[in-house]
C-alpha positions in Angstrom: 44.9 -49.8 -16.3 43.3 -47.1 -18.3 42.0 -44.1 -16.4 38.5 -42.9 -17.0 38.2 -39.3 -18.3 35.2 -37.3 -17.1 33.5 -35.4 -19.9 31.3 -32.4 -19.6 27.9 -32.5 -21.3 27.5 -29.6 -23.7 24.3 -28.4 -25.4 24.9 -27.6 -29.0 23.1 -26.7 -32.2 24.0 -29.0 -35.0 25.4 -27.2 -38.1 23.2 -27.3 -41.2 26.3 -27.3 -43.4 30.1 -27.1 -43.2 30.1 -23.3 -43.2 28.0 -22.8 -40.0 30.0 -23.5 -36.9 28.7 -25.5 -33.9 27.5 -23.1 -31.2 27.6 -24.1 -27.5 24.3 -23.1 -25.8 25.8 -24.2 -22.6 28.3 -21.3 -22.9 25.6 -18.6 -23.4 25.0 -16.3 -20.5 21.7 -16.8 -18.6 20.4 -13.4 -19.8 20.5 -14.5 -23.5 19.1 -17.9 -22.8 16.2 -16.5 -20.8 15.3 -14.2 -23.7 15.1 -17.3 -26.0 13.2 -19.5 -23.6 10.6 -16.9 -22.7 9.8 -16.2 -26.3 9.4 -19.8 -27.5 8.8 -22.1 -24.5 5.5 -22.2 -22.4 6.0 -21.8 -18.7 5.0 -25.4 -17.9 7.6 -26.8 -20.4 10.2 -24.5 -19.1 9.8 -25.9 -15.6 9.3 -29.5 -16.6 11.6 -30.1 -19.6 14.1 -27.3 -20.3 15.7 -27.5 -16.9 16.6 -31.2 -17.5 18.6 -30.6 -20.7 21.9 -29.5 -19.2 23.4 -27.6 -16.3 23.5 -24.3 -18.0 19.8 -24.4 -18.9 18.9 -25.6 -15.4 20.8 -22.6 -13.8 18.9 -20.2 -16.2 15.5 -21.6 -15.4 16.1 -21.8 -11.7 17.4 -18.2 -11.6 15.3 -15.0 -12.0 16.1 -14.3 -15.6 13.2 -16.3 -17.1 10.7 -14.9 -14.6 10.5 -11.2 -15.2 7.2 -11.8 -16.9 5.1 -14.6 -15.5 2.0 -15.7 -17.4 0.4 -18.9 -16.0 -3.2 -17.9 -16.8 -3.6 -20.7 -19.4 -2.1 -23.3 -17.1 -4.4 -22.1 -14.2 -7.5 -22.4 -16.4 -6.6 -25.9 -17.6 -5.8 -27.0 -14.1 -9.0 -25.6 -12.7 -11.1 -27.3 -15.3 -9.4 -30.6 -14.8 -10.2 -30.3 -11.0 -13.9 -30.1 -11.9 -14.1 -26.4 -11.1 -14.7 -25.6 -7.5 -12.4 -28.2 -6.0 -10.6 -26.4 -3.1 -7.5 -28.4 -3.8 -7.3 -26.8 -7.3 -7.1 -23.3 -5.7 -4.5 -24.4 -3.2 -2.3 -25.8 -5.9 -2.6 -22.6 -8.0 -1.5 -20.5 -5.0 1.4 -23.0 -4.3 2.6 -22.7 -7.9 2.4 -18.9 -7.8 4.6 -18.8 -4.7 7.2 -21.0 -6.3 7.4 -18.9 -9.4 7.6 -15.6 -7.4 10.4 -17.1 -5.5 12.2 -18.0 -8.7 11.9 -14.4 -9.9 13.6 -13.4 -6.7 10.6 -11.1 -6.1 11.5 -9.0 -9.2 8.6 -10.0 -11.5 7.4 -7.0 -13.5 4.3 -8.8 -14.9 2.1 -11.5 -13.5 -0.9 -13.1 -15.1 -2.9 -15.8 -13.3 -6.5 -17.1 -12.9 -8.5 -18.2 -9.8 -5.9 -16.8 -7.5 -6.5 -16.9 -3.8 -5.6 -14.6 -0.9 -2.4 -16.5 -0.2 -1.2 -16.2 -3.8 -2.0 -12.5 -4.0 -0.2 -11.8 -0.8 2.9 -13.5 -2.2 2.8 -11.6 -5.5 2.5 -8.3 -3.6 6.0 -9.0 -2.3 7.3 -8.1 -5.8 6.5 -4.6 -4.7 7.9 -1.8 -6.8 9.0 -4.2 -9.6 5.4 -5.2 -10.4 3.9 -3.1 -13.2 1.2 -5.4 -14.7 -1.1 -7.6 -12.7 -3.9 -9.6 -14.4 -5.8 -11.9 -12.1 -9.4 -12.4 -13.5 -11.9 -14.6 -11.7 -9.8 -14.6 -8.6 -11.0 -15.3 -5.0 -9.2 -12.5 -3.3 -11.0 -10.3 -0.8 -11.1 -6.6 0.1 -9.2 -7.2 3.4 -6.2 -8.7 1.6 -6.1 -6.0 -1.1 -6.4 -3.2 1.5 -3.5 -4.8 3.4 -1.1 -5.2 0.4 -2.0 -2.6 -2.2 0.4 -0.2 -0.6 3.3 -2.4 -1.9 2.3 -2.0 -5.6 3.2 1.6 -6.0 4.4 1.2 -9.6 1.4 -0.8 -11.0 0.3 0.6 -14.4 -2.1 -2.1 -15.6 -4.6 -4.0 -13.5 -7.2 -6.7 -14.5 -9.6 -7.7 -11.7 -12.5 -8.7 -13.9 -15.0 -11.2 -12.4 -13.4 -11.0 -9.0 -16.8 -11.2 -7.2 -15.5 -10.8 -3.7 -14.0 -7.4 -4.4 -15.9 -4.1 -3.9 -15.3 -0.4 -4.2 -13.0 -0.7 -1.1 -10.5 -2.6 -3.2 -10.7 -0.2 -6.1 -10.1 2.7 -3.7 -7.1 0.9 -2.2 -5.6 0.3 -5.6 -6.3 3.8 -6.7 -4.9 5.4 -3.5 -1.6 3.6 -3.7 -1.1 2.9 -7.4 -0.6 6.4 -8.7 0.8 5.3 -12.1 -2.3 3.2 -12.9 -3.4 3.8 -16.5 -5.2 0.6 -17.5 -8.1 -0.9 -15.5 -10.3 -3.9 -16.4 -13.2 -4.4 -14.1 -15.7 -6.4 -16.2 -18.3 -8.4 -14.4 -20.4 -11.5 -15.4 -23.1 -10.7 -18.0 -26.6 -9.9 -16.9 -29.7 -10.2 -19.1 -31.1 -7.0 -20.5 -33.5 -5.6 -17.9 -32.4 -8.0 -15.2 -30.9 -5.2 -13.0 -33.7 -3.3 -11.3 -33.3 0.4 -10.6 -33.0 -0.4 -6.8 -29.9 -2.5 -7.6 -27.9 0.3 -9.2 -24.6 1.0 -7.5 -22.2 3.9 -8.3 -19.8 3.1 -5.5 -17.2 1.6 -7.7 -17.5 4.4 -10.2 -17.0 6.9 -7.5 -13.9 5.0 -6.2 -12.4 5.1 -9.7 -13.2 8.8 -10.1 -11.8 9.8 -6.7 -8.5 7.8 -6.9 -7.6 7.0 -10.5 -7.5 10.3 -12.3 -4.7 9.1 -14.5 -6.7 6.3 -16.2 -6.3 6.1 -20.0 -8.1 2.8 -20.5 -11.2 1.6 -18.6 -13.2 -1.6 -19.2 -16.3 -1.5 -16.9 -18.6 -4.1 -18.6 -21.8 -5.1 -16.9 -21.3 -2.8 -13.9 -24.3 -1.5 -12.1 -23.2 2.1 -12.8 -25.7 4.8 -13.7 -25.3 8.1 -15.7 -24.3 9.9 -12.5 -21.4 7.5 -11.8 -20.3 7.5 -15.4 -20.4 11.3 -15.5 -18.2 11.4 -12.4 -15.6 9.2 -14.1 -15.5 11.4 -17.2 -15.1 14.5 -15.2 -12.3 13.2 -13.0 -10.3 11.0 -15.5 -9.2 13.7 -18.0 -6.7 11.3 -19.7 -9.3 8.7 -20.6 -9.3 7.7 -24.3 -10.9 4.2 -24.1 -14.1 3.4 -22.3 -16.1 0.1 -22.5 -19.4 0.0 -20.7 -21.0 -2.9 -22.6 -23.9 -4.4 -20.6 -24.2 -1.5 -18.2 -28.0 -1.5 -18.6 -28.6 1.3 -16.0 -26.7 3.8 -18.1 -29.1 5.9 -20.2 -26.6 8.4 -21.8 -29.1 11.2 -21.3 -28.4 14.9 -21.9 -24.8 15.8 -22.9 -23.4 12.6 -21.5 -23.5 10.7 -24.8 -21.7 13.4 -26.7 -19.0 13.4 -24.0 -18.5 9.7 -24.4 -18.3 10.0 -28.2 -15.5 12.4 -27.9 -13.3 9.5 -26.7 -11.1 7.7 -29.2 -12.9 4.4 -28.4 -16.3 4.2 -26.8 -18.4 1.0 -26.5 -21.9 1.7 -25.4 -24.0 -0.6 -23.2 -25.7 -1.9 -26.4 -22.6 -2.3 -28.6 -22.9 -6.1 -28.9 -26.7 -5.9 -29.6 -26.2 -3.3 -32.2 -23.5 -5.3 -33.9 -25.7 -8.4 -34.0 -28.6 -6.4 -35.4 -26.4 -4.9 -38.1 -25.1 -8.4 -39.0 -28.7 -9.8 -39.1 -29.8 -7.0 -41.4 -26.8 -7.5 -43.7 -27.4 -11.3 -43.9 -31.1 -10.6 -44.7 -30.2 -8.2 -47.5 -27.8 -10.7 -49.0 -30.5 -13.4 -48.9 -32.9 -11.0 -50.7 -30.3 -10.3 -53.4 -29.7 -14.0 -53.9 -33.5 -14.7 -54.1 -33.9 -12.0 -56.7 -31.1 -13.5 -58.8 
């Protein structure tokens, strides 16, 4: 009676000709495979399909090698939209997925990008501690209390995006600034407001003061549609000596009076509160002039 011989499944690349030898992907070390996967495979496909190909690929995807940089913002947006935006179950699932990915990274992720993150998800990401350098979580539901509790863990953070996080205030900015001494890039854009919709009584320089008092090393600041005034802006420019990029589009309470405008123009990149309006006006004038030229022809 013939004995059955067990064969090992091997992942290979078929040779294009007789000269190119067959290469066993199963024999590649996880570090090399992870570099390939993270460059060409979306996160959702890496989890759902790549891990099913062979044992070597499964071990690579399950291990921390593929999860040094985690970007699930696109998946979070798609999932949130499919849940009819506002469904609490959508937020819970996002936090659950975030927890699983952080665990796969063995809490060594250096970059994390997500959308509509909740307090639970943020708390779990904070466990990456000193490893985490880039954190982008726009439109998230996190609160000041959670940020103040966990910001002390993110001491090596260099880039932060908390745009459209409506539950955060100057307290969170102060907490990040106090503990994240290497922070150089900050995005704190807010939802657009109509020109003139913000009354003088609604101005608020608290966030500007928090940035100035705790983030002196900033190089890049996006502060669109903030309720900041000339006073708050001046405080930032005085404190943040390394600043080269400043975007205050939609900050309708800023007047750029006195020497403030000249100080802003000394920056490498400066986008005024009226940059979009000015660009649209220039485009309109250019189109009108083209139309006149065609009419004369």
